[in-house]
Rosetta silent file (secondary structure, phi, psi, omega in degrees, C-alpha in Angstrom):
SEQUENCE: GEPEFILRDLVLAITARQGAGNVQGISYHDGNSPKHNPGAGFIANLDDIPIPDRGLLDHKPYYNPKLRRVPHTAAMFSRGCFGRCWFCVPNSLDYARELEYKKLYGHKPPPRLHSAKRVIREFTEIAQLGFKSVTVLDEEFLWDEKNREIFTQKAERCYLPAIQMFSDLVRAHYDFKICLSPSGTFLEQAELYQPQILDALKGLLHLGGDTHQVEFLEQPY
SCORE:     score description
SCORE:     0.000 S_00000001
   1 L     0.000 -175.685  177.895    1.921    1.280  -11.868 S_00000001
   2 L  -125.205  148.415 -163.935    0.094    3.618  -14.212 S_00000001
   3 H   -72.564  -27.147 -168.243   -1.190    2.644  -17.635 S_00000001
   4 H   -57.085  -57.305 -175.765    0.299    5.197  -20.021 S_00000001
   5 H   -80.887  -26.101  175.227    3.915    4.003  -20.242 S_00000001
   6 H   -63.389  -45.699  178.982    3.068    0.399  -19.345 S_00000001
   7 H   -64.112  -40.403  177.009    0.787    0.165  -22.394 S_00000001
   8 H   -59.731  -47.443 -178.795    3.459    1.800  -24.546 S_00000001
   9 H   -64.554  -36.322  178.862    6.095   -0.697  -23.393 S_00000001
  10 H   -66.601  -43.131  178.754    3.734   -3.618  -23.991 S_00000001
  11 H   -62.559  -42.695  179.275    2.958   -2.500  -27.552 S_00000001
  12 H   -63.399  -39.235  179.563    6.672   -2.049  -28.269 S_00000001
  13 H   -66.907  -41.908  178.960    7.447   -5.517  -26.867 S_00000001
  14 H   -66.354  -42.823  179.803    4.716   -7.165  -28.935 S_00000001
  15 H   -60.684  -38.699 -179.741    5.791   -5.295  -32.057 S_00000001
  16 L   -83.884    1.253 -179.088    9.391   -6.443  -31.543 S_00000001
  17 L    56.688   40.200 -179.958    8.173  -10.017  -30.835 S_00000001
  18 L   -96.681   -8.175 -176.495    9.917   -9.948  -27.456 S_00000001
  19 L    78.661  178.235 -174.496    6.985  -11.215  -25.433 S_00000001
  20 L  -102.094    3.997 -173.079    5.635   -9.696  -22.244 S_00000001
  21 L   -63.482  -27.400 -177.656    8.110  -11.140  -19.757 S_00000001
  22 L  -104.991    8.690  179.914   10.126   -7.944  -19.360 S_00000001
  23 L   -89.773  113.063 -179.090    7.224   -5.486  -19.349 S_00000001
  24 L   -72.451  146.564  172.765    6.818   -4.126  -15.833 S_00000001
  25 L    90.387   11.264 -179.806    3.383   -3.529  -14.382 S_00000001
  26 L  -127.765  158.026  169.851    1.367   -6.250  -16.121 S_00000001
  27 E  -122.147  144.388 -177.029   -0.050   -9.680  -15.348 S_00000001
  28 E  -156.928  171.086  178.349   -0.684  -12.218  -18.097 S_00000001
  29 E  -114.438  124.561 -176.467   -1.127  -15.912  -18.833 S_00000001
  30 L   -89.689   10.601 -178.768    1.653  -17.620  -20.779 S_00000001
  31 L   102.719  -20.938  179.778   -0.502  -20.606  -21.759 S_00000001
  32 L  -117.958  -39.067 -177.275    0.461  -22.644  -18.736 S_00000001
  33 L  -157.265  159.326  176.647    0.087  -20.420  -15.687 S_00000001
  34 E   -71.415  144.922  179.084   -0.557  -16.787  -14.701 S_00000001
  35 E  -122.997  139.729  177.916    2.479  -14.491  -14.524 S_00000001
  36 E  -125.251  108.400  179.217    2.824  -11.315  -12.489 S_00000001
  37 L   -76.641  159.511  176.397    5.634   -9.013  -13.502 S_00000001
  38 L   -58.062  152.438  179.442    7.197   -6.513  -11.050 S_00000001
  39 L   -64.455  156.942 -177.472    5.382   -3.204  -10.669 S_00000001
  40 L   -96.184   -4.532 -177.653    6.294   -0.274  -12.870 S_00000001
  41 L    76.887 -176.813 -178.092    6.121    2.379  -10.173 S_00000001
  42 L  -108.402  151.146 -178.551    4.425    5.744  -10.510 S_00000001
  43 L   -75.006  114.356 -174.758    5.116    8.489  -13.028 S_00000001
  44 L   -69.631  -43.591 -177.237    7.063   11.123  -11.108 S_00000001
  45 L  -113.002  104.326 -177.026    6.615   13.973  -13.605 S_00000001
  46 H   -62.507  -22.351  178.514    3.119   14.049  -15.117 S_00000001
  47 H   -67.322  -13.072  175.480    4.349   16.454  -17.804 S_00000001
  48 H   -71.367  -16.346  179.181    6.177   13.486  -19.351 S_00000001
  49 L   -82.773  125.624  179.883    2.776   12.176  -20.475 S_00000001
  50 L   -64.111  154.321  173.071    1.856   13.560  -23.917 S_00000001
  51 L   -64.989  132.319 -179.903   -1.360   15.525  -24.357 S_00000001
  52 L   -57.278  141.176  178.243   -4.034   13.076  -25.601 S_00000001
  53 L   -84.879   89.739 -176.749   -4.657   13.238  -29.350 S_00000001
  54 H   -70.719  -12.749  178.199   -8.359   14.070  -29.239 S_00000001
  55 H   -72.289  -11.774 -179.685   -8.481   14.194  -33.024 S_00000001
  56 H   -82.424   -9.864 -172.678   -8.423   10.377  -33.158 S_00000001
  57 L  -119.270  138.720  172.847  -11.852   10.044  -31.555 S_00000001
  58 L   -79.828  112.027 -173.664  -15.356   10.880  -32.773 S_00000001
  59 L   -90.657    2.473 -176.758  -16.693   12.935  -29.866 S_00000001
  60 L   -60.433  -39.649 -178.192  -20.292   13.204  -31.095 S_00000001
  61 L   -73.599  -10.394 -171.859  -21.659   10.389  -28.887 S_00000001
  62 L  -105.045  136.158  178.752  -20.082   11.871  -25.733 S_00000001
  63 L  -159.950  164.978  173.303  -21.495   14.665  -23.647 S_00000001
  64 E  -111.762  119.482 -176.442  -21.985   15.842  -20.086 S_00000001
  65 L   -61.028  -18.126  177.837  -25.683   16.327  -19.234 S_00000001
  66 L   -83.751  -15.643 -178.367  -24.715   19.262  -16.968 S_00000001
  67 E  -121.382  112.379 -171.851  -22.961   21.004  -19.863 S_00000001
  68 L   -79.661  -20.612 -173.122  -25.169   21.559  -22.891 S_00000001
  69 L   -80.003  132.860  178.284  -22.504   22.818  -25.273 S_00000001
  70 L  -128.819  157.571    3.243  -20.987   20.270  -27.659 S_00000001
  71 L   -69.698  154.890 -173.461  -18.624   18.935  -28.836 S_00000001
  72 E  -122.392  148.910  174.291  -17.517   17.976  -25.356 S_00000001
  73 E  -143.591  173.629  178.499  -14.335   16.429  -23.964 S_00000001
  74 E  -124.188  157.448  179.715  -12.770   15.557  -20.612 S_00000001
  75 E  -149.668  154.041  176.755   -9.367   16.324  -19.139 S_00000001
  76 L  -136.030  127.806 -173.825   -7.323   15.486  -16.053 S_00000001
  77 L  -116.500    2.794  176.557   -4.513   17.705  -14.800 S_00000001
  78 E  -155.514  171.825  178.198   -3.513   15.994  -11.542 S_00000001
  79 E  -137.984  131.128  178.545   -3.632   12.645   -9.818 S_00000001
  80 L    94.794  172.333 -178.358   -4.618   11.918   -6.254 S_00000001
  81 L  -149.510  143.213  179.630   -6.165   13.903   -3.436 S_00000001
  82 L   -79.570  -14.762 -173.605   -4.912   15.047   -0.039 S_00000001
  83 L   -74.803  160.654  174.164   -8.280   14.426    1.636 S_00000001
  84 L  -122.982   36.362 -173.234   -9.336   11.485    3.781 S_00000001
  85 L   -64.545  124.898 -177.870  -13.087   12.008    3.352 S_00000001
  86 L   -71.812  -21.150 -175.792  -14.997    8.900    4.420 S_00000001
  87 L   -91.833    0.159 -171.028  -17.931    9.731    2.158 S_00000001
  88 L  -112.869  138.229  170.635  -15.919   10.062   -1.070 S_00000001
  89 L  -117.993  123.572 -177.454  -14.765    7.462   -3.592 S_00000001
  90 L   -65.223  170.582  172.940  -12.207    8.741   -6.146 S_00000001
  91 L   -60.541  159.784 -169.711  -12.533    8.189   -9.872 S_00000001
  92 H   -58.983  -37.610 -178.738  -11.682    4.621  -10.896 S_00000001
  93 H   -68.858  -45.248  177.892   -8.153    5.392  -12.114 S_00000001
  94 H   -64.832  -37.636 -177.345   -7.168    7.284   -8.950 S_00000001
  95 H   -66.808  -41.584  178.332   -8.800    4.630   -6.763 S_00000001
  96 H   -63.333  -41.416  176.928   -6.862    1.785   -8.401 S_00000001
  97 H   -63.741  -40.389 -178.071   -3.600    3.704   -7.964 S_00000001
  98 H   -64.617  -43.027 -179.951   -4.449    4.479   -4.350 S_00000001
  99 H   -62.812  -42.900 -179.256   -5.138    0.819   -3.502 S_00000001
 100 H   -66.771  -41.461 -179.169   -1.872   -0.333   -5.073 S_00000001
 101 H   -65.427  -42.234  178.518    0.155    2.406   -3.372 S_00000001
 102 H   -61.774  -38.239  179.136   -1.386    1.630    0.028 S_00000001
 103 H   -63.324  -34.828 -177.499   -0.522   -2.037   -0.434 S_00000001
 104 H   -85.593  -39.523 -168.926    3.133   -1.152   -1.090 S_00000001
 105 H  -119.702   -9.614  175.177    3.710    1.785    1.258 S_00000001
 106 L    85.351    3.119  177.821    0.886    1.724    3.809 S_00000001
 107 L  -152.914  170.801 -179.299   -0.579    5.167    3.031 S_00000001
 108 L   -64.015  149.462  175.147   -2.156    7.192    0.245 S_00000001
 109 L   -72.458  147.057  176.599    0.082    8.366   -2.601 S_00000001
 110 L   -67.247  140.614  177.321    0.972   12.057   -2.570 S_00000001
 111 L   -61.293  147.014  176.320   -0.984   14.071   -5.155 S_00000001
 112 E  -127.371  148.410 -172.655    0.891   15.010   -8.315 S_00000001
 113 E  -128.692  147.741  163.648    0.156   17.887  -10.654 S_00000001
 114 L   -71.364  154.238  175.411    0.813   18.940  -14.211 S_00000001
 115 L   -69.886  157.434  178.018    2.679   22.218  -14.443 S_00000001
 116 H   -58.994  -37.536  179.362    0.650   25.381  -15.088 S_00000001
 117 H   -61.700  -41.296  179.716    2.365   25.678  -18.479 S_00000001
 118 H   -67.850  -39.646  179.319    1.211   22.173  -19.445 S_00000001
 119 H   -63.477  -44.777  179.696   -2.376   22.869  -18.299 S_00000001
 120 H   -63.011  -40.559 -179.338   -2.545   26.057  -20.364 S_00000001
 121 H   -63.462  -40.737 -179.826   -1.120   24.241  -23.399 S_00000001
 122 H   -70.179  -41.273  176.670   -3.738   21.489  -23.190 S_00000001
 123 H   -62.730  -38.077  177.617   -6.630   23.916  -22.734 S_00000001
 124 H   -62.804  -42.667  178.807   -5.344   25.899  -25.715 S_00000001
 125 H   -65.406  -39.574  177.719   -5.255   22.763  -27.851 S_00000001
 126 H   -60.293  -42.964  179.067   -8.770   21.821  -26.736 S_00000001
 127 H   -66.273  -39.849 -179.247  -10.037   25.224  -27.813 S_00000001
 128 H   -66.493  -27.234  178.162   -8.226   25.043  -31.155 S_00000001
 129 L   -80.953   -4.715  173.999   -9.880   21.680  -31.860 S_00000001
 130 L    93.822    9.807  178.643  -13.281   23.326  -31.509 S_00000001
 131 L   -70.107  142.771 -176.677  -14.516   21.850  -28.248 S_00000001
 132 L  -106.704  -11.808  178.460  -17.170   23.944  -26.510 S_00000001
 133 E  -153.424  152.442 -177.539  -17.144   22.357  -23.039 S_00000001
 134 E  -138.030  131.826  170.490  -14.726   20.415  -20.846 S_00000001
 135 E   -96.000  120.288  176.663  -15.242   18.176  -17.823 S_00000001
 136 E   -89.647  117.436 -171.653  -12.241   18.407  -15.482 S_00000001
 137 L   -91.086    1.583 -176.721  -11.921   14.990  -13.820 S_00000001
 138 L   -61.067  146.008  171.372   -9.387   15.921  -11.140 S_00000001
 139 L   -64.255  -38.650  175.032  -10.132   15.051   -7.525 S_00000001
 140 L  -136.553  131.846  179.496   -8.865   18.563   -6.762 S_00000001
 141 L  -109.653  -32.006 -178.756   -8.311   21.251   -9.392 S_00000001
 142 L   -97.580  101.199 -178.060   -7.592   24.383   -7.319 S_00000001
 143 L  -101.431  141.235 -175.192   -4.322   23.794   -5.479 S_00000001
 144 L   -96.052   91.795 -178.877   -2.968   26.304   -3.002 S_00000001
 145 H   -66.378  -31.303  177.900    0.701   26.761   -3.907 S_00000001
 146 H   -64.356  -40.441  178.437    1.083   29.474   -1.272 S_00000001
 147 H   -63.814  -40.922  176.858   -0.026   27.029    1.398 S_00000001
 148 H   -59.132  -45.258 -178.040    2.493   24.487    0.099 S_00000001
 149 H   -63.176  -44.219 -179.178    5.277   27.066    0.299 S_00000001
 150 H   -65.978  -45.064 -177.451    4.384   28.116    3.845 S_00000001
 151 H   -64.552  -40.790  179.584    3.994   24.551    5.117 S_00000001
 152 H   -62.727  -42.386  177.711    7.297   23.472    3.561 S_00000001
 153 H   -62.289  -44.242  179.635    9.101   26.397    5.196 S_00000001
 154 H   -65.120  -36.634  179.705    7.544   25.624    8.581 S_00000001
 155 H   -63.474  -43.639 -177.315    8.423   21.976    8.238 S_00000001
 156 H   -72.584  -33.659 -175.497   12.085   22.676    7.555 S_00000001
 157 H   -91.957  -28.764 -172.561   12.416   25.386   10.223 S_00000001
 158 H  -123.103  -61.983 -168.993   10.121   24.096   12.967 S_00000001
 159 H   -60.791  -54.793 -177.136    8.389   20.713   12.651 S_00000001
 160 H   -65.811  -43.568  175.422   11.297   18.487   11.605 S_00000001
 161 H   -61.594  -37.083  179.680   13.863   20.113   13.950 S_00000001
 162 H   -65.663  -43.268  179.347   11.382   19.870   16.846 S_00000001
 163 H   -64.424  -38.533  176.493   10.737   16.166   16.227 S_00000001
 164 H   -63.941  -39.920  178.434   14.492   15.575   16.040 S_00000001
 165 H   -62.921  -44.138  178.340   14.933   17.430   19.354 S_00000001
 166 H   -61.677  -40.399  179.324   12.240   15.277   20.998 S_00000001
 167 H   -62.376  -42.990  179.034   13.944   12.145   19.671 S_00000001
 168 H   -63.572  -39.692  179.359   17.292   13.233   21.113 S_00000001
 169 H   -66.742  -39.356  178.106   15.678   13.943   24.501 S_00000001
 170 H   -62.179  -40.498  178.980   13.979   10.533   24.558 S_00000001
 171 H   -67.795  -39.752 -171.699   17.323    8.856   23.907 S_00000001
 172 H   -84.453  -27.314 -172.799   19.230   10.912   26.454 S_00000001
 173 L  -131.989  109.543 -176.759   16.734   11.076   29.324 S_00000001
 174 L   -65.132  -27.170 -178.541   14.719    8.041   30.340 S_00000001
 175 L   -88.825    2.517  177.288   12.420   10.186   32.493 S_00000001
 176 L   -78.871  131.470  179.540   11.574   12.545   29.612 S_00000001
 177 L  -135.108  146.987 -179.962    7.992   12.136   28.422 S_00000001
 178 E  -146.038  144.502  176.766    5.965   13.896   25.744 S_00000001
 179 E  -125.170  124.591 -178.424    2.409   13.706   24.460 S_00000001
 180 E  -113.627  148.782  179.532    1.554   14.981   20.973 S_00000001
 181 L  -142.676   72.600  179.624   -1.880   15.554   19.441 S_00000001
 182 L   -71.781  143.019  179.628   -1.636   16.591   15.776 S_00000001
 183 L   -76.020  161.845  176.328   -4.882   17.473   14.042 S_00000001
 184 H   -62.673  -36.965  177.828   -6.219   15.630   11.041 S_00000001
 185 H   -62.269  -42.926  178.407   -5.747   18.734    8.928 S_00000001
 186 H   -62.155  -43.976 -178.659   -2.077   18.908    9.891 S_00000001
 187 H   -63.990  -38.711  177.760   -1.565   15.220    9.056 S_00000001
 188 H   -62.721  -45.766 -178.336   -3.252   15.674    5.669 S_00000001
 189 H   -68.753  -34.062  175.439   -1.043   18.626    4.794 S_00000001
 190 H   -64.004  -42.496  179.016    2.056   16.752    5.981 S_00000001
 191 H   -63.681  -36.705 -177.809    1.137   13.813    3.770 S_00000001
 192 H   -76.090  -46.258 -169.121    0.582   16.163    0.834 S_00000001
 193 H  -102.804  -35.238 -175.139    3.520   18.557    1.215 S_00000001
 194 L  -144.413   76.659 -179.732    6.141   16.952    3.491 S_00000001
 195 H   -58.926  -19.142  178.931    5.733   13.151    4.002 S_00000001
 196 H   -61.149  -28.049  178.826    9.050   13.179    5.910 S_00000001
 197 H   -63.155  -43.411  179.475    7.133   14.639    8.865 S_00000001
 198 H   -64.723  -40.808  177.010    4.973   11.511    9.084 S_00000001
 199 H   -62.358  -40.745 -179.619    8.053    9.299    8.891 S_00000001
 200 H   -65.784  -39.758  178.055    9.696   11.376   11.649 S_00000001
 201 H   -66.260  -40.271  176.338    6.605   11.087   13.880 S_00000001
 202 H   -62.636  -41.193  178.391    6.472    7.340   13.335 S_00000001
 203 H   -63.426  -38.578  178.885   10.166    7.129   14.222 S_00000001
 204 H   -64.518  -43.555  179.145    9.572    9.133   17.392 S_00000001
 205 H   -66.072  -41.037  177.939    6.743    6.813   18.472 S_00000001
 206 H   -61.817  -36.055 -177.644    8.834    3.741   17.671 S_00000001
 207 H   -70.917  -41.452 -173.441   11.660    5.185   19.742 S_00000001
 208 H  -120.799    5.237 -177.676    9.656    5.994   22.872 S_00000001
 209 L   -68.785  -46.112 -177.034    6.345    4.198   22.592 S_00000001
 210 L   -66.546  -29.238  179.921    7.334    0.947   24.326 S_00000001
 211 L   -92.313    6.864  179.390    8.914    2.870   27.243 S_00000001
 212 L    59.618   29.276  175.060    5.806    5.096   27.562 S_00000001
 213 L   -91.326  -20.960 -177.999    7.900    8.190   26.883 S_00000001
 214 E  -127.475  130.279  176.660    5.973    9.137   23.742 S_00000001
 215 E  -135.182  151.627  172.962    2.194    9.166   23.329 S_00000001
 216 E  -120.928  132.437  176.724   -0.200   10.434   20.666 S_00000001
 217 L  -106.290  139.362  172.949   -3.698   11.598   21.515 S_00000001
 218 L   -76.467  153.617  176.260   -6.568   11.669   19.073 S_00000001
 219 L  -148.023  162.357  177.298   -8.485   14.894   18.678 S_00000001
 220 L   -54.346  145.995 -173.093  -11.439   16.174   16.614 S_00000001
 221 L   -55.703    0.000    0.000  -10.468   16.564   12.992 S_00000001
């Protein structure tokens, strides 16, 4: 799960003296043994999270040594990253989410973004509060919406129909064989924009892998 709504639900449960037994996404000790509640899942629409009330915190002790102007604050407008870079470790919050998601689903979570309207509103509020510099903590801040649009169109018109055609041929013709070699860049974009493609490729391999009708070759990234 993610902390924002889990913490809210925990505070509400404690305030109502209901205990923590029905709060999803937490582990606790009831005095006798540790308890692990079911996960809370991930927040589908990041715009549901309120803009942080930066007026509650004294920002004088905080600064970024690369940015000399103060007062300073930080902001995050997305969660996750499409990359598989071996040399990179995400920020602690993204990394914890990634580990939990991989444990449940076997792959990285798809990145999620605040809407452009929400980003503008938060930057406007930051400026109105008098902040002179901002550290953007996102793994990726510049997202290519045009690329998303093109890839989604190609997936619906080409990639998914082609994989379905290959699956039908494998079922219908025992002597039909195919070898695919998708690039790492393609797999990253599929994971980011159209995870159904990865599911379809896995289904194709499951369908024809044991009969040696379907093979995947590795290639340079």
